[in-house]
Structure formats: C-alpha cells, structure tokens
C-alpha positions in Angstrom: 7.2 28.5 -15.9 8.3 25.2 -14.1 11.1 23.2 -15.9 8.8 20.3 -15.1 5.9 21.6 -17.3 6.8 19.7 -20.4 6.8 16.4 -18.7 4.1 14.2 -20.0 1.7 12.1 -18.0 2.9 8.4 -18.1 0.4 5.6 -18.9 -0.8 3.7 -15.8 0.7 0.4 -14.9 -2.2 -1.9 -16.0 -1.8 -4.4 -13.0 -1.5 -1.6 -10.5 -4.5 0.2 -12.0 -6.5 -2.9 -11.6 -5.7 -3.4 -8.3 -6.8 0.1 -7.3 -10.0 -0.1 -9.3 -10.9 -3.4 -7.5 -10.1 -1.7 -4.2 -12.4 1.0 -5.0 -15.3 -1.3 -6.3 -18.0 -1.5 -3.7 -19.4 -4.8 -5.2 -19.2 -7.4 -2.4 -18.7 -10.1 -5.0 -15.7 -8.5 -6.7 -12.9 -10.6 -7.6 -9.2 -9.6 -8.0 -7.5 -11.9 -10.7 -4.9 -9.4 -11.6 -2.5 -9.2 -8.7 0.6 -11.4 -8.7 0.7 -12.6 -5.4 -0.4 -15.8 -3.5 -3.5 -15.7 -1.7 -5.3 -18.1 0.9 -8.5 -19.8 0.1 -10.0 -17.2 2.4 -8.4 -14.6 -0.2 -5.7 -13.2 2.2 -2.0 -12.7 1.9 -0.1 -15.6 3.5 3.1 -15.1 5.8 4.7 -18.6 5.5 5.3 -20.1 8.8 8.8 -20.8 8.3 9.4 -17.2 7.3 7.7 -16.1 10.7 10.2 -18.5 12.5 13.2 -16.9 10.6 12.1 -13.5 11.3 11.6 -14.2 15.0 15.3 -15.6 15.1 16.6 -12.7 13.3 15.1 -10.1 15.6 16.2 -12.1 18.8 19.8 -12.3 17.5 21.7 -9.6 19.3 24.8 -10.1 17.3 23.2 -8.5 14.2 23.4 -4.8 13.1 22.4 -2.5 10.6 25.7 -2.0 8.9 26.3 -2.0 5.0 26.4 -5.4 3.5 29.0 -6.1 0.7 28.2 -4.5 -2.6 27.5 -8.0 -4.2 25.5 -9.1 -1.0 26.1 -11.7 1.6 27.9 -14.8 0.5 25.5 -17.1 2.6 22.6 -15.9 0.5 24.3 -15.8 -2.8 25.9 -19.3 -2.5 22.6 -20.7 -1.2 20.6 -19.3 -4.0 22.8 -20.4 -6.7 22.9 -23.7 -5.2 19.4 -24.1 -5.1 19.1 -23.1 -8.8 22.0 -25.1 -10.3 22.0 -28.1 -7.6 24.1 -29.3 -4.8 26.6 -31.3 -6.9 26.7 -29.0 -10.0 29.9 -28.9 -11.6 30.0 -25.2 -12.4 29.6 -24.5 -8.9 32.3 -26.9 -7.9 34.7 -25.6 -10.4 33.9 -21.7 -9.2 32.8 -21.2 -12.7 29.5 -20.0 -11.4 28.6 -17.5 -8.8 25.9 -15.3 -7.3 25.0 -11.5 -6.8 22.5 -10.5 -4.4 19.8 -8.3 -6.0 16.8 -6.1 -5.7 14.5 -9.2 -6.2 14.1 -10.7 -9.9 13.6 -7.3 -11.6 16.7 -6.0 -10.1 18.7 -9.1 -11.1 17.3 -8.6 -14.6 18.4 -5.0 -14.8 21.7 -5.6 -13.5 22.4 -8.6 -15.8 21.0 -6.4 -18.6 23.2 -3.3 -17.4 26.3 -5.7 -17.6 25.4 -7.2 -21.2 24.6 -3.8 -22.6 27.5 -1.8 -21.1 30.4 -4.2 -20.6 29.7 -6.8 -23.5 28.2 -4.3 -25.8 25.2 -6.5 -26.7 22.4 -4.5 -28.4 19.8 -7.1 -29.3 17.4 -9.1 -27.0 14.7 -11.3 -27.7 11.8 -11.9 -25.5 8.6 -14.3 -25.8 5.2 -13.0 -27.5 3.8 -12.5 -24.9 6.1 -11.9 -21.9 6.0 -10.4 -18.6 5.5 -6.6 -19.5 8.5 -5.4 -17.6 11.0 -7.4 -19.6 11.0 -4.7 -22.5 11.2 -1.8 -20.2 14.2 -3.3 -18.1 16.2 -4.2 -21.1 15.7 -1.0 -22.9 16.4 1.1 -19.8 19.6 -0.8 -19.5 20.8 0.4 -22.8 19.7 -2.3 -25.3 18.9 -1.0 -28.8 17.0 -3.7 -30.7 14.0 -5.4 -28.9 12.8 -8.5 -30.8 10.0 -11.1 -30.0 10.1 -14.7 -30.7 6.8 -16.6 -31.2 5.4 -18.4 -28.1 1.6 -18.3 -27.6 -0.8 -20.0 -30.2 -4.1 -18.5 -29.7 -6.0 -21.2 -31.6 -4.4 -24.3 -30.0 -3.8 -22.6 -26.4 -0.4 -24.0 -26.6 3.3 -23.1 -27.5 3.8 -22.3 -31.1 6.9 -24.4 -30.8 7.8 -24.4 -34.5 7.4 -20.6 -34.6 9.7 -20.2 -31.5 12.4 -22.3 -33.1 12.1 -20.6 -36.3 12.5 -17.0 -34.8 15.3 -18.2 -32.6 17.0 -19.7 -35.7 16.9 -16.4 -37.3 18.3 -14.5 -34.4 21.7 -12.7 -35.0 24.7 -14.3 -33.3 25.4 -12.9 -29.9 21.7 -11.9 -29.4 20.3 -12.2 -25.8 17.4 -14.4 -25.3 15.2 -14.1 -22.4 13.7 -17.6 -21.3 11.3 -18.2 -18.6 12.8 -20.8 -16.3 9.4 -22.4 -15.3 5.8 -21.2 -14.9 5.9 -18.9 -18.2 4.5 -15.5 -17.4 1.9 -14.7 -18.6 0.8 -18.0 -20.4 1.5 -20.7 -17.7 2.8 -22.9 -20.5 6.1 -24.2 -20.4 8.2 -26.3 -23.0 8.7 -30.0 -22.4 12.0 -31.3 -21.4 12.6 -32.4 -24.9 11.7 -29.1 -26.4 14.1 -27.4 -24.1 16.8 -29.8 -25.5 15.6 -28.3 -28.9 15.8 -24.8 -27.9 19.3 -25.4 -26.4 20.4 -26.9 -30.1 19.3 -23.6 -31.4 21.0 -21.3 -28.9 24.1 -23.3 -29.2 24.0 -23.4 -33.1 23.2 -19.8 -33.2 25.6 -18.6 -30.4 23.0 -17.0 -28.6 23.3 -15.8 -24.9 20.4 -17.3 -22.6 19.3 -15.0 -19.9 16.8 -17.0 -17.7 14.2 -15.5 -15.5 13.5 -17.7 -12.6 10.7 -16.3 -10.6 8.9 -19.4 -9.4 11.3 -22.1 -8.7 9.5 -24.4 -6.1 6.5 -22.4 -6.3 5.3 -23.6 -9.8 5.2 -27.4 -9.3 6.2 -27.8 -5.6 9.5 -29.2 -6.4 12.5 -26.8 -6.7 14.5 -29.4 -8.6 12.0 -30.0 -11.3 11.4 -26.3 -11.8 15.3 -25.8 -12.2 15.3 -28.4 -15.1 15.9 -25.8 -17.9 18.7 -24.0 -16.4 20.5 -27.0 -15.2 20.3 -28.5 -18.5 21.7 -25.5 -20.3 24.5 -25.4 -17.8 25.3 -29.0 -18.4 25.7 -28.4 -22.1 28.3 -25.9 -21.5 26.4 -22.7 -21.9 27.6 -19.3 -20.3 24.5 -17.7 -19.0 22.8 -15.4 -16.6 19.7 -16.3 -14.5 17.7 -13.9 -12.4 16.2 -15.3 -9.2 13.3 -13.9 -7.2 12.3 -14.9 -3.7 9.1 -12.7 -3.8 6.8 -15.5 -4.9 8.4 -18.8 -3.4 9.0 -17.2 0.1 6.2 -14.7 0.1 8.8 -11.9 0.6 7.2 -9.6 -2.0 8.2 -6.2 -0.5 11.7 -7.4 1.0 13.1 -7.1 -2.5 15.4 -10.2 -2.3 16.8 -11.9 -5.5 20.0 -13.1 -7.1 21.8 -13.1 -10.3 23.4 -16.3 -10.9 26.5 -16.1 -13.5 27.5 -19.2 -15.0 31.0 -19.0 -17.2 33.2 -21.3 -19.1 36.3 -20.6 -17.0 36.5 -19.8 -13.5 39.4 -17.5 -14.4 37.1 -14.9 -15.6 35.2 -14.5 -12.3 37.3 -11.9 -10.4 36.9 -9.5 -13.7 33.3 -10.1 -14.2 32.7 -9.6 -10.3 34.6 -6.5 -10.3 32.6 -4.9 -13.2 29.2 -6.2 -11.6 30.6 -4.3 -8.4 31.0 -1.2 -10.2 27.6 -1.3 -11.9 25.8 -2.0 -8.4 27.9 1.0 -6.9 26.7 3.3 -9.5 23.0 2.2 -9.2 22.3 1.4 -5.4 25.3 0.9 -3.9 24.7 -2.2 -2.0 21.6 -4.5 -1.0 19.2 -4.6 1.8 19.8 -7.2 4.6 16.5 -8.2 6.2 15.0 -10.2 3.3 18.4 -11.9 2.5 18.9 -13.0 6.1 15.3 -14.7 6.0 16.1 -16.5 2.8 19.6 -17.4 3.9 18.7 -18.7 7.3 16.0 -20.8 5.7 18.1 -22.3 2.9 21.0 -23.2 5.1 19.1 -24.8 7.9 18.2 -28.2 7.2 15.0 -28.5 9.2 13.9 -24.8 8.1 14.4 -25.7 4.5 12.2 -28.8 5.0 9.5 -26.7 6.4 9.8 -24.3 3.5 9.5 -27.4 1.0 6.3 -28.0 2.6 5.0 -24.4 2.4 5.7 -24.3 -1.3 3.9 -27.7 -1.8 1.0 -26.1 0.0 1.0 -23.0 -2.3 1.4 -24.9 -5.5 -1.1 -27.7 -4.5 -3.8 -24.9 -4.0 -3.2 -23.5 -7.2 -3.4 -26.8 -8.9 -6.7 -27.3 -7.0 -8.1 -24.0 -8.2 -7.2 -24.9 -12.0 -9.2 -28.0 -11.8 -12.1 -26.5 -10.0 -12.4 -23.6 -12.6 -12.0 -26.2 -15.4 -14.7 -28.4 -13.9 -17.1 -25.6 -13.5 -16.6 -24.3 -17.3 -17.1 -27.8 -18.4 -20.3 -28.3 -16.3 -21.7 -25.1 -17.8 -20.9 -26.1 -21.2 -19.0 -23.1 -21.7 -18.1 -22.9 -25.6 -14.4 -23.4 -26.7 -11.8 -25.7 -25.0 -10.6 -25.3 -21.5 -8.1 -28.0 -21.1 -5.2 -25.5 -21.3 -6.2 -24.1 -17.7 -5.3 -27.5 -16.2 -2.3 -28.1 -18.6 -0.6 -24.8 -17.6 1.4 -24.4 -14.4 2.2 -21.8 -11.9 0.7 -18.6 -10.6 -1.0 -17.3 -14.1 -3.3 -18.7 -16.7 -3.8 -17.2 -20.3 -7.4 -17.9 -20.4 -7.9 -17.1 -24.1 -10.4 -14.6 -23.5 -10.5 -11.7 -25.8 -10.4 -8.0 -24.7 -14.1 -7.5 -25.4 -14.9 -10.5 -23.2 -12.5 -9.1 -20.5 -14.4 -5.9 -20.4 -17.7 -7.6 -19.7 -16.0 -9.6 -16.8 -14.7 -6.1 -15.3 -17.8 -3.9 -16.0 -20.7 -6.3 -15.4 -19.2 -8.8 -12.8 -16.4 -6.7 -11.0 -14.0 -9.5 -11.9 -10.7 -7.7 -12.5 -8.2 -9.3 -15.0 -5.7 -8.0 -17.6 -7.1 -7.2 -21.0 -4.9 -9.9 -22.4 -7.2 -12.4 -20.7 -4.5 -13.4 -18.1 -5.8 -14.3 -14.8 -3.8 -14.9 -11.3 -5.0 -18.3 -10.1 -4.1 -17.3 -6.7 -7.3 -15.0 -6.9 -9.7 -18.1 -7.2 -10.9 -19.8 -4.0 -13.7 -22.2 -3.2 -16.1 -19.1 -2.5 -15.5 -17.5 -5.9 -14.7 -20.0 -8.4 -18.3 -20.8 -9.5 -19.2 -17.0 -9.9 -16.0 -16.6 -11.9 -17.0 -19.6 -14.1 -20.4 -18.2 -14.7 -19.0 -14.9 -15.5 -16.7 -16.5 -18.2 -19.3 -18.5 -19.5 -21.6 -15.3 -19.8 -18.9 -13.4 -21.8 -17.9 -16.3 -23.8 -21.7 -16.9 -25.0 -22.0 -13.2 -25.5 -23.1 -12.2 -29.2 
C-alpha cells in the first residue's frame, strides 16, 4: 500500500473552484464576481502601460543577469516600498528604525512576519476581523501560532462596522497578542474605519500592549491616492508603535503572478535592526532562500523614477475610478428596480470588494439560475462588473432578494 494512501482529499479553495466553474459554464451571459483581480470595462485583464514600459527597459538592459538576489531582496525595491508606505519624510525611516524585506507578495510577507513573531518572539495568539481574507487564519496557524481569535467587524443589519464590538474585543485581548489590521479596502467587506476610529483603535492597542500587523494589499488601488490609503499605518507609526506591515504589489501594479511584496518592520530603536534582520535572514533561508527578481525590478524601476511613478499614479487612478463608477452603477440599478433592502453600503464601501449582504440561499440563486459567480458570503469583486453586465447582475440580485 502506498504511504500516501491515508492522505485525505483537502477541501477546494472556494474562489479557485468558482473560477473553474465559471470557465466551464457555457452560458454566454455568465459573470465572474469572485476573482480578485482587476478587469477592464471589456472584462479583460489589464497590463498597466507603465509596467509594459518598465518591462521593455528591463529586457533591453544588457547589464542585468540572473544571479541570486540578496536574501532580504534588493535595497532599491525594499527602500522604495517602505517609503511608499510610510512617506518620504517619515521619522522612523530617517532614524533607520524601519526597514523592508522583499517577500513573495503580500501572502509571503504575512507568512514571514508571522514566522518571526511565532518562532523568535514566541507569540501564540493572533486576532483577525470577522470576517477577513480567508488566508489569514491559515497563514498564521501554519507559521506556528496556537490561538486564533476574532474581533467583531461586520454588522449584518447595518451593513457597516460593528465598531463598539470591535473595540470591546480588542480591549479584552491578552497583552502581546498580534492584531491583524487591514490598512485600507478591507477584504471582504470594503468598509474601513474612519480616521477618528483608527485613533480609537490605536488607543486600545496601546493600552492593551497589542502588536499591530497591518495587511496592505491595496495601497493606491483603493482610493487612487497612496498617501490617503496609508493613513492608518502612518498614524500608528507616528504614535510610536512597533509593528509589521505586509505590502503587496499584485493589485496596484497588476503583477499578480510575479509575487512581489515587502514586509516593512518598524521598531522603537535602530539598534535592534541588525539582530531582527539577521533572524529574518535565517527564516527566509530556511523557507525559500531568496526572492525572485523580475517583478521587483519592475516595481523598483517605476517607484524610483519620477516620470514612471507619475504614470503609475495615473494608472491606479484609472483602476480605482472605474471601480467607484461600477459601485454607483450597481447601486443605481438596484434602486431603480426598487430592490428590497438598503444598498447605500455598496457606494460607501471602497476597494476591490463589496460585501453585498446577500445570504447563502440568495447566492445560490445567482449562481445556479443566472450564472453569476460569487462567494457564498455574498462578497463580490467589483472588477467583474462592467457597462455590459451591471444591469443583468442587478436584475439577478433583485430576483434573488424578492424570492420567497
């Protein structure tokens, strides 16, 4: 008998299973609202023009080779990424209390940070929002954390943040617990705390001596303004917090398969940087040895060149503006149909995703009867909507919401 005979079949990853089901569906009106990737108004993937320009320059550069990168990545990308996050004049960067580590996109940055916290700092408890990106739970448990806990976030009746519940749960967290916070464009709800609410969250974290671990997957992509989208992280740093922030360049550069990310580490003293970096080096060496070059060269070239960076700013405004337009279009269609319930939350939300408030039964109606594919939680990717299908999607939601 094979030694693998006892291995049980794992459950499918919902979003990937949805994508396959949509691909296999012969319905010409099918709509994929599950995929977490930008699409144009024609429903096609978009290679950012500035990315094409950077790629061409890299290919034409005869001085480049395929040698290994440093274990912690190229300084040109890690410095640029951490500066994008924290700001040009950030005191932590000036004092060398903050540094970046090139990672395998945002997921890899989360995993590396979690490995450090669990193995080196012996942290065991982590909190994540209810709901959150489904991979947070898995990444931290696989890294060695023992106690996963949730804090309240989404209020189904009000279609908004359960802010009192969130503060209460964080206020009851044990000292030293790691708190995963979405820097902007909360996934899956699309609802972010206000600036005043972020200040109250910081108060609780400071009082309870909690460790903030930000997940920044949508800087610039959310609002079109990277500085606005970095408010929460910058505010916490200004308060003197030590923290981690996982950055991804999948969404805001369209580099989904290049796996380029950064882990920004912020400390109280610059004197701890060498030791922290040395331990992270050993963790990387034991997991994947060193990071890939191509995606990092693209991001580095764009962020470090004034003209290319300005072009990139135009690109992220194009993406964020289209999503905002689709939010309003869906809302307007639902209101015109007099669909039961309140739908203001769709336009109040921000970023790639929207938590529609549809229940699982209604989701199944959309999938089975209309070939509209979305997660069972009711989360949809706004990027899947366009001028050609938004009315069809709205009519399907109306049919599901009015079904007895």
